[in-house]
All heavy atoms as TSV, in Angstrom:
chain	resi	resn	atom	element	x	y	z
A	1	MET	N	N	-2.016	24.836	-57.235
A	1	MET	CA	C	-2.591	25.363	-58.463
A	1	MET	C	C	-1.740	24.832	-59.620
A	1	MET	O	O	-0.571	25.145	-59.738
A	1	MET	CB	C	-2.576	26.890	-58.403
A	1	MET	CG	C	-3.221	27.520	-59.574
A	1	MET	SD	S	-3.615	29.275	-59.438
A	1	MET	CE	C	-2.178	30.008	-58.766
A	2	SER	N	N	-2.367	24.035	-60.451
A	2	SER	CA	C	-1.651	23.425	-61.562
A	2	SER	C	C	-1.691	24.326	-62.798
A	2	SER	O	O	-2.521	25.239	-62.903
A	2	SER	CB	C	-2.263	22.073	-61.893
A	2	SER	OG	O	-3.552	22.235	-62.430
A	3	LEU	N	N	-0.808	24.055	-63.701
A	3	LEU	CA	C	-0.739	24.822	-64.942
A	3	LEU	C	C	-2.023	24.665	-65.752
A	3	LEU	O	O	-2.515	25.627	-66.351
A	3	LEU	CB	C	0.474	24.388	-65.763
A	3	LEU	CG	C	0.683	25.096	-67.088
A	3	LEU	CD1	C	0.945	26.579	-66.847
A	3	LEU	CD2	C	1.825	24.479	-67.851
A	4	PHE	N	N	-2.588	23.460	-65.742
A	4	PHE	CA	C	-3.847	23.219	-66.455
A	4	PHE	C	C	-4.961	24.094	-65.904
A	4	PHE	O	O	-5.745	24.659	-66.654
A	4	PHE	CB	C	-4.222	21.736	-66.353
A	4	PHE	CG	C	-5.546	21.422	-66.965
A	4	PHE	CD1	C	-5.706	21.450	-68.334
A	4	PHE	CD2	C	-6.637	21.122	-66.169
A	4	PHE	CE1	C	-6.933	21.169	-68.917
A	4	PHE	CE2	C	-7.862	20.835	-66.731
A	4	PHE	CZ	C	-8.017	20.861	-68.110
A	5	ARG	N	N	-5.030	24.214	-64.578
A	5	ARG	CA	C	-6.069	25.052	-63.962
A	5	ARG	C	C	-5.886	26.520	-64.304
A	5	ARG	O	O	-6.854	27.234	-64.502
A	5	ARG	CB	C	-6.055	24.884	-62.445
A	5	ARG	CG	C	-6.617	23.584	-61.972
A	5	ARG	CD	C	-8.133	23.624	-62.159
A	5	ARG	NE	N	-8.719	22.352	-61.831
A	5	ARG	CZ	C	-9.481	22.141	-60.786
A	5	ARG	NH1	N	-9.771	23.116	-59.972
A	5	ARG	NH2	N	-9.970	20.944	-60.587
A	6	VAL	N	N	-4.658	26.980	-64.362
A	6	VAL	CA	C	-4.392	28.377	-64.708
A	6	VAL	C	C	-4.819	28.656	-66.145
A	6	VAL	O	O	-5.469	29.655	-66.423
A	6	VAL	CB	C	-2.901	28.720	-64.496
A	6	VAL	CG1	C	-2.578	30.102	-65.035
A	6	VAL	CG2	C	-2.537	28.627	-63.033
A	7	ILE	N	N	-4.473	27.767	-67.046
A	7	ILE	CA	C	-4.876	27.935	-68.445
A	7	ILE	C	C	-6.393	27.883	-68.578
A	7	ILE	O	O	-6.995	28.677	-69.302
A	7	ILE	CB	C	-4.191	26.876	-69.331
A	7	ILE	CG1	C	-2.687	27.135	-69.374
A	7	ILE	CG2	C	-4.764	26.878	-70.740
A	7	ILE	CD1	C	-1.884	26.043	-70.014
A	8	LEU	N	N	-7.016	26.971	-67.846
A	8	LEU	CA	C	-8.474	26.880	-67.865
A	8	LEU	C	C	-9.109	28.137	-67.291
A	8	LEU	O	O	-10.134	28.611	-67.796
A	8	LEU	CB	C	-8.922	25.643	-67.082
A	8	LEU	CG	C	-10.355	25.184	-67.249
A	8	LEU	CD1	C	-10.647	24.872	-68.713
A	8	LEU	CD2	C	-10.605	23.966	-66.389
A	9	ALA	N	N	-8.509	28.701	-66.249
A	9	ALA	CA	C	-9.028	29.937	-65.650
A	9	ALA	C	C	-8.921	31.113	-66.606
A	9	ALA	O	O	-9.743	32.020	-66.567
A	9	ALA	CB	C	-8.275	30.247	-64.357
A	10	ILE	N	N	-7.933	31.097	-67.475
A	10	ILE	CA	C	-7.782	32.193	-68.428
A	10	ILE	C	C	-8.810	32.086	-69.548
A	10	ILE	O	O	-9.400	33.081	-69.958
A	10	ILE	CB	C	-6.342	32.215	-68.984
A	10	ILE	CG1	C	-5.381	32.619	-67.874
A	10	ILE	CG2	C	-6.227	33.162	-70.175
A	10	ILE	CD1	C	-3.929	32.473	-68.239
A	11	PHE	N	N	-9.071	30.876	-70.032
A	11	PHE	CA	C	-9.981	30.724	-71.170
A	11	PHE	C	C	-11.441	30.548	-70.771
A	11	PHE	O	O	-12.332	31.030	-71.473
A	11	PHE	CB	C	-9.535	29.553	-72.046
A	11	PHE	CG	C	-8.266	29.838	-72.784
A	11	PHE	CD1	C	-7.099	29.177	-72.463
A	11	PHE	CD2	C	-8.227	30.798	-73.776
A	11	PHE	CE1	C	-5.920	29.447	-73.123
A	11	PHE	CE2	C	-7.057	31.084	-74.451
A	11	PHE	CZ	C	-5.894	30.401	-74.123
A	12	PHE	N	N	-11.733	29.855	-69.676
A	12	PHE	CA	C	-13.111	29.677	-69.215
A	12	PHE	C	C	-13.119	29.614	-67.686
A	12	PHE	O	O	-13.075	28.531	-67.104
A	12	PHE	CB	C	-13.727	28.422	-69.827
A	12	PHE	CG	C	-15.206	28.361	-69.655
A	12	PHE	CD1	C	-16.029	29.270	-70.302
A	12	PHE	CD2	C	-15.780	27.416	-68.841
A	12	PHE	CE1	C	-17.399	29.227	-70.132
A	12	PHE	CE2	C	-17.146	27.362	-68.675
A	12	PHE	CZ	C	-17.965	28.271	-69.316
A	13	PRO	N	N	-13.142	30.782	-67.046
A	13	PRO	CA	C	-12.982	30.862	-65.598
A	13	PRO	C	C	-13.957	30.022	-64.761
A	13	PRO	O	O	-13.520	29.385	-63.802
A	13	PRO	CB	C	-13.144	32.356	-65.301
A	13	PRO	CG	C	-12.788	33.035	-66.568
A	13	PRO	CD	C	-13.202	32.098	-67.667
A	14	PRO	N	N	-15.267	29.969	-65.074
A	14	PRO	CA	C	-16.151	29.180	-64.206
A	14	PRO	C	C	-15.809	27.681	-64.180
A	14	PRO	O	O	-15.977	27.023	-63.157
A	14	PRO	CB	C	-17.547	29.397	-64.804
A	14	PRO	CG	C	-17.448	30.686	-65.530
A	14	PRO	CD	C	-16.048	30.727	-66.052
A	15	LEU	N	N	-15.311	27.169	-65.263
A	15	LEU	CA	C	-14.969	25.749	-65.312
A	15	LEU	C	C	-13.738	25.438	-64.453
A	15	LEU	O	O	-13.615	24.338	-63.923
A	15	LEU	CB	C	-14.727	25.327	-66.762
A	15	LEU	CG	C	-14.624	23.837	-67.039
A	15	LEU	CD1	C	-15.888	23.119	-66.585
A	15	LEU	CD2	C	-14.389	23.589	-68.504
A	16	ALA	N	N	-12.867	26.404	-64.277
A	16	ALA	CA	C	-11.661	26.192	-63.481
A	16	ALA	C	C	-11.960	26.043	-61.999
A	16	ALA	O	O	-11.220	25.384	-61.280
A	16	ALA	CB	C	-10.686	27.337	-63.705
A	17	VAL	N	N	-13.051	26.651	-61.526
A	17	VAL	CA	C	-13.371	26.604	-60.095
A	17	VAL	C	C	-14.555	25.685	-59.798
A	17	VAL	O	O	-15.175	25.801	-58.752
A	17	VAL	CB	C	-13.630	28.021	-59.542
A	17	VAL	CG1	C	-12.391	28.869	-59.624
A	17	VAL	CG2	C	-14.780	28.685	-60.250
A	18	ILE	N	N	-14.847	24.775	-60.695
A	18	ILE	CA	C	-16.029	23.915	-60.554
A	18	ILE	C	C	-15.974	23.043	-59.301
A	18	ILE	O	O	-16.999	22.742	-58.706
A	18	ILE	CB	C	-16.248	23.063	-61.832
A	18	ILE	CG1	C	-17.658	22.515	-61.902
A	18	ILE	CG2	C	-15.255	21.935	-61.914
A	18	ILE	CD1	C	-18.624	23.448	-62.504
A	19	ASP	N	N	-14.798	22.678	-58.846
A	19	ASP	CA	C	-14.684	21.818	-57.668
A	19	ASP	C	C	-14.624	22.596	-56.356
A	19	ASP	O	O	-14.554	21.997	-55.291
A	19	ASP	CB	C	-13.463	20.910	-57.787
A	19	ASP	CG	C	-12.167	21.676	-57.766
A	19	ASP	OD1	O	-12.184	22.867	-58.126
A	19	ASP	OD2	O	-11.140	21.083	-57.395
A	20	ARG	N	N	-14.683	23.908	-56.421
A	20	ARG	CA	C	-14.613	24.747	-55.216
A	20	ARG	C	C	-15.983	25.043	-54.612
A	20	ARG	O	O	-16.071	25.717	-53.606
A	20	ARG	CB	C	-13.913	26.072	-55.519
A	20	ARG	CG	C	-12.532	25.928	-56.059
A	20	ARG	CD	C	-11.608	25.348	-55.025
A	20	ARG	NE	N	-10.282	25.199	-55.618
A	20	ARG	CZ	C	-9.176	25.206	-54.933
A	20	ARG	NH1	N	-9.203	25.326	-53.641
A	20	ARG	NH2	N	-8.021	25.061	-55.548
A	21	GLY	N	N	-17.046	24.594	-55.245
A	21	GLY	CA	C	-18.380	24.793	-54.700
A	21	GLY	C	C	-19.243	25.651	-55.596
A	21	GLY	O	O	-18.768	26.374	-56.470
A	22	CYS	N	N	-20.534	25.557	-55.338
A	22	CYS	CA	C	-21.517	26.254	-56.167
A	22	CYS	C	C	-21.386	27.773	-56.051
A	22	CYS	O	O	-21.543	28.485	-57.028
A	22	CYS	CB	C	-22.915	25.808	-55.754
A	22	CYS	SG	S	-24.221	26.518	-56.743
A	23	GLY	N	N	-21.097	28.267	-54.855
A	23	GLY	CA	C	-20.973	29.707	-54.655
A	23	GLY	C	C	-19.829	30.297	-55.452
A	23	GLY	O	O	-19.964	31.366	-56.057
A	24	SER	N	N	-18.705	29.613	-55.454
A	24	SER	CA	C	-17.544	30.104	-56.202
A	24	SER	C	C	-17.822	30.116	-57.693
A	24	SER	O	O	-17.472	31.065	-58.392
A	24	SER	CB	C	-16.323	29.235	-55.924
A	24	SER	OG	O	-15.953	29.314	-54.579
A	25	VAL	N	N	-18.451	29.067	-58.182
A	25	VAL	CA	C	-18.774	28.988	-59.609
A	25	VAL	C	C	-19.738	30.107	-59.987
A	25	VAL	O	O	-19.567	30.763	-61.014
A	25	VAL	CB	C	-19.358	27.611	-59.974
A	25	VAL	CG1	C	-19.834	27.596	-61.409
A	25	VAL	CG2	C	-18.350	26.520	-59.726
A	26	LEU	N	N	-20.730	30.354	-59.135
A	26	LEU	CA	C	-21.713	31.396	-59.417
A	26	LEU	C	C	-21.069	32.781	-59.425
A	26	LEU	O	O	-21.330	33.587	-60.328
A	26	LEU	CB	C	-22.845	31.339	-58.392
A	26	LEU	CG	C	-24.011	32.281	-58.621
A	26	LEU	CD1	C	-24.690	31.956	-59.941
A	26	LEU	CD2	C	-24.991	32.182	-57.481
A	27	ILE	N	N	-20.228	33.055	-58.450
A	27	ILE	CA	C	-19.547	34.354	-58.392
A	27	ILE	C	C	-18.667	34.564	-59.619
A	27	ILE	O	O	-18.702	35.616	-60.251
A	27	ILE	CB	C	-18.716	34.469	-57.102
A	27	ILE	CG1	C	-19.648	34.592	-55.906
A	27	ILE	CG2	C	-17.765	35.656	-57.155
A	27	ILE	CD1	C	-18.966	34.475	-54.571
A	28	VAL	N	N	-17.883	33.549	-59.962
A	28	VAL	CA	C	-16.993	33.673	-61.116
A	28	VAL	C	C	-17.800	33.796	-62.403
A	28	VAL	O	O	-17.442	34.558	-63.302
A	28	VAL	CB	C	-16.004	32.489	-61.161
A	28	VAL	CG1	C	-15.211	32.496	-62.449
A	28	VAL	CG2	C	-15.078	32.538	-59.970
A	29	PHE	N	N	-18.917	33.075	-62.508
A	29	PHE	CA	C	-19.754	33.165	-63.698
A	29	PHE	C	C	-20.339	34.572	-63.861
A	29	PHE	O	O	-20.320	35.136	-64.959
A	29	PHE	CB	C	-20.880	32.132	-63.633
A	29	PHE	CG	C	-21.775	32.160	-64.828
A	29	PHE	CD1	C	-21.345	31.639	-66.032
A	29	PHE	CD2	C	-23.037	32.719	-64.762
A	29	PHE	CE1	C	-22.166	31.666	-67.159
A	29	PHE	CE2	C	-23.860	32.756	-65.860
A	29	PHE	CZ	C	-23.422	32.231	-67.062
A	30	ILE	N	N	-20.826	35.137	-62.776
A	30	ILE	CA	C	-21.386	36.488	-62.835
A	30	ILE	C	C	-20.315	37.509	-63.200
A	30	ILE	O	O	-20.538	38.402	-64.027
A	30	ILE	CB	C	-22.071	36.848	-61.507
A	30	ILE	CG1	C	-23.341	36.001	-61.345
A	30	ILE	CG2	C	-22.413	38.325	-61.435
A	30	ILE	CD1	C	-23.972	36.094	-59.973
A	31	LEU	N	N	-19.142	37.380	-62.603
A	31	LEU	CA	C	-18.060	38.306	-62.935
A	31	LEU	C	C	-17.579	38.134	-64.369
A	31	LEU	O	O	-17.209	39.111	-65.030
A	31	LEU	CB	C	-16.893	38.126	-61.957
A	31	LEU	CG	C	-17.134	38.670	-60.552
A	31	LEU	CD1	C	-16.016	38.246	-59.631
A	31	LEU	CD2	C	-17.273	40.175	-60.575
A	32	THR	N	N	-17.596	36.902	-64.861
A	32	THR	CA	C	-17.204	36.666	-66.250
A	32	THR	C	C	-18.227	37.271	-67.212
A	32	THR	O	O	-17.854	37.818	-68.252
A	32	THR	CB	C	-17.044	35.165	-66.518
A	32	THR	OG1	O	-16.084	34.635	-65.602
A	32	THR	CG2	C	-16.581	34.900	-67.929
A	33	CYS	N	N	-19.500	37.192	-66.852
A	33	CYS	CA	C	-20.528	37.820	-67.695
A	33	CYS	C	C	-20.404	39.337	-67.682
A	33	CYS	O	O	-20.674	39.992	-68.691
A	33	CYS	CB	C	-21.915	37.408	-67.211
A	33	CYS	SG	S	-22.324	35.706	-67.590
A	34	ALA	N	N	-20.008	39.895	-66.533
A	34	ALA	CA	C	-19.844	41.345	-66.435
A	34	ALA	C	C	-18.622	41.819	-67.229
A	34	ALA	O	O	-18.600	42.938	-67.715
A	34	ALA	CB	C	-19.722	41.764	-64.979
A	35	GLY	N	N	-17.638	40.976	-67.294
A	35	GLY	CA	C	-16.412	41.311	-68.017
A	35	GLY	C	C	-15.441	40.157	-67.863
A	35	GLY	O	O	-15.365	39.545	-66.804
A	36	TRP	N	N	-14.703	39.891	-68.892
A	36	TRP	CA	C	-13.834	38.713	-68.877
A	36	TRP	C	C	-12.718	38.838	-67.841
A	36	TRP	O	O	-12.407	37.893	-67.124
A	36	TRP	CB	C	-13.261	38.510	-70.278
A	36	TRP	CG	C	-12.306	37.388	-70.378
A	36	TRP	CD1	C	-12.617	36.066	-70.345
A	36	TRP	CD2	C	-10.893	37.473	-70.497
A	36	TRP	NE1	N	-11.467	35.318	-70.457
A	36	TRP	CE2	C	-10.395	36.164	-70.545
A	36	TRP	CE3	C	-9.994	38.525	-70.576
A	36	TRP	CZ2	C	-9.043	35.892	-70.675
A	36	TRP	CZ3	C	-8.658	38.242	-70.703
A	36	TRP	CH2	C	-8.205	36.940	-70.751
A	37	VAL	N	N	-12.119	40.010	-67.736
A	37	VAL	CA	C	-10.984	40.215	-66.830
A	37	VAL	C	C	-11.374	40.007	-65.361
A	37	VAL	O	O	-10.651	39.322	-64.637
A	37	VAL	CB	C	-10.335	41.599	-67.058
A	37	VAL	CG1	C	-9.278	41.890	-66.026
A	37	VAL	CG2	C	-9.743	41.666	-68.454
A	38	PRO	N	N	-12.489	40.566	-64.870
A	38	PRO	CA	C	-12.850	40.296	-63.468
A	38	PRO	C	C	-13.095	38.807	-63.192
A	38	PRO	O	O	-12.758	38.319	-62.105
A	38	PRO	CB	C	-14.132	41.095	-63.255
A	38	PRO	CG	C	-14.132	42.125	-64.303
A	38	PRO	CD	C	-13.391	41.543	-65.466
A	39	GLY	N	N	-13.634	38.099	-64.148
A	39	GLY	CA	C	-13.845	36.668	-63.978
A	39	GLY	C	C	-12.547	35.898	-63.882
A	39	GLY	O	O	-12.408	34.988	-63.057
A	40	VAL	N	N	-11.588	36.270	-64.695
A	40	VAL	CA	C	-10.271	35.607	-64.664
A	40	VAL	C	C	-9.568	35.905	-63.342
A	40	VAL	O	O	-9.001	35.006	-62.709
A	40	VAL	CB	C	-9.405	36.055	-65.861
A	40	VAL	CG1	C	-7.977	35.575	-65.700
A	40	VAL	CG2	C	-9.998	35.552	-67.157
A	41	ILE	N	N	-9.619	37.144	-62.903
A	41	ILE	CA	C	-8.972	37.514	-61.639
A	41	ILE	C	C	-9.611	36.768	-60.476
A	41	ILE	O	O	-8.911	36.232	-59.613
A	41	ILE	CB	C	-9.028	39.040	-61.437
A	41	ILE	CG1	C	-8.144	39.733	-62.464
A	41	ILE	CG2	C	-8.609	39.416	-60.017
A	41	ILE	CD1	C	-8.284	41.235	-62.479
A	42	ALA	N	N	-10.943	36.713	-60.439
A	42	ALA	CA	C	-11.628	36.004	-59.360
A	42	ALA	C	C	-11.298	34.520	-59.380
A	42	ALA	O	O	-11.079	33.911	-58.326
A	42	ALA	CB	C	-13.132	36.209	-59.476
A	43	ALA	N	N	-11.247	33.919	-60.544
A	43	ALA	CA	C	-10.916	32.495	-60.647
A	43	ALA	C	C	-9.500	32.225	-60.160
A	43	ALA	O	O	-9.262	31.258	-59.432
A	43	ALA	CB	C	-11.090	32.013	-62.085
A	44	LEU	N	N	-8.559	33.075	-60.529
A	44	LEU	CA	C	-7.179	32.891	-60.084
A	44	LEU	C	C	-7.040	33.093	-58.568
A	44	LEU	O	O	-6.287	32.372	-57.922
A	44	LEU	CB	C	-6.248	33.818	-60.841
A	44	LEU	CG	C	-6.063	33.489	-62.324
A	44	LEU	CD1	C	-5.231	34.554	-63.006
A	44	LEU	CD2	C	-5.421	32.108	-62.491
A	45	VAL	N	N	-7.780	34.040	-58.019
A	45	VAL	CA	C	-7.753	34.254	-56.574
A	45	VAL	C	C	-8.328	33.045	-55.846
A	45	VAL	O	O	-7.774	32.578	-54.854
A	45	VAL	CB	C	-8.509	35.548	-56.194
A	45	VAL	CG1	C	-8.764	35.619	-54.700
A	45	VAL	CG2	C	-7.728	36.754	-56.658
A	46	ILE	N	N	-9.444	32.523	-56.329
A	46	ILE	CA	C	-10.068	31.355	-55.701
A	46	ILE	C	C	-9.168	30.140	-55.821
A	46	ILE	O	O	-9.042	29.354	-54.877
A	46	ILE	CB	C	-11.462	31.110	-56.307
A	46	ILE	CG1	C	-12.418	32.213	-55.874
A	46	ILE	CG2	C	-12.002	29.739	-55.898
A	46	ILE	CD1	C	-13.749	32.200	-56.559
A	47	LEU	N	N	-8.528	29.968	-56.950
A	47	LEU	CA	C	-7.625	28.819	-57.115
A	47	LEU	C	C	-6.379	28.952	-56.246
A	47	LEU	O	O	-5.830	27.943	-55.794
A	47	LEU	CB	C	-7.205	28.689	-58.582
A	47	LEU	CG	C	-8.280	28.181	-59.534
A	47	LEU	CD1	C	-7.755	28.211	-60.959
A	47	LEU	CD2	C	-8.728	26.793	-59.153
A	48	ASN	N	N	-5.935	30.165	-55.989
A	48	ASN	CA	C	-4.728	30.387	-55.207
A	48	ASN	C	C	-4.990	30.306	-53.703
A	48	ASN	O	O	-4.054	30.165	-52.928
A	48	ASN	CB	C	-4.122	31.747	-55.550
A	48	ASN	CG	C	-2.704	31.877	-55.107
A	48	ASN	OD1	O	-1.985	30.881	-55.019
A	48	ASN	ND2	N	-2.302	33.095	-54.828
A	49	LYS	N	N	-6.245	30.384	-53.310
A	49	LYS	CA	C	-6.625	30.363	-51.898
A	49	LYS	C	C	-6.386	28.981	-51.300
A	49	LYS	O	O	-6.785	27.974	-51.868
A	49	LYS	CB	C	-8.103	30.734	-51.805
A	49	LYS	CG	C	-8.600	30.979	-50.442
A	49	LYS	CD	C	-10.041	31.435	-50.551
A	49	LYS	CE	C	-10.677	31.548	-49.200
A	49	LYS	NZ	N	-12.086	31.905	-49.329
A	50	ASN	N	N	-5.740	28.950	-50.137
A	50	ASN	CA	C	-5.482	27.673	-49.458
A	50	ASN	C	C	-6.745	27.189	-48.764
A	50	ASN	O	O	-7.477	27.958	-48.186
A	50	ASN	CB	C	-4.379	27.841	-48.420
A	50	ASN	CG	C	-3.040	28.097	-49.065
A	50	ASN	OD1	O	-2.820	27.702	-50.195
A	50	ASN	ND2	N	-2.165	28.767	-48.354
A	51	GLU	N	N	-6.946	25.890	-48.792
A	51	GLU	CA	C	-8.121	25.313	-48.125
A	51	GLU	C	C	-7.722	24.711	-46.801
A	51	GLU	O	O	-6.763	24.092	-46.606
A	51	GLU	CB	C	-8.766	24.245	-48.979
A	51	GLU	CG	C	-9.489	24.812	-50.140
A	51	GLU	CD	C	-10.276	23.773	-50.897
A	51	GLU	OE1	O	-9.902	22.590	-50.872
A	51	GLU	OE2	O	-11.258	24.168	-51.518
């Protein structure tokens, strides 16, 4: 997880997880629409997850 990705996850969470697949982007987008904080948390969790 790079510093650029963390900053991107804080300001625009769906864009930070764009390379993780359509499902991840959709989940983060929905959570971001519901509230900014859940979207940021979900993006950081997805970025921190080992593949």
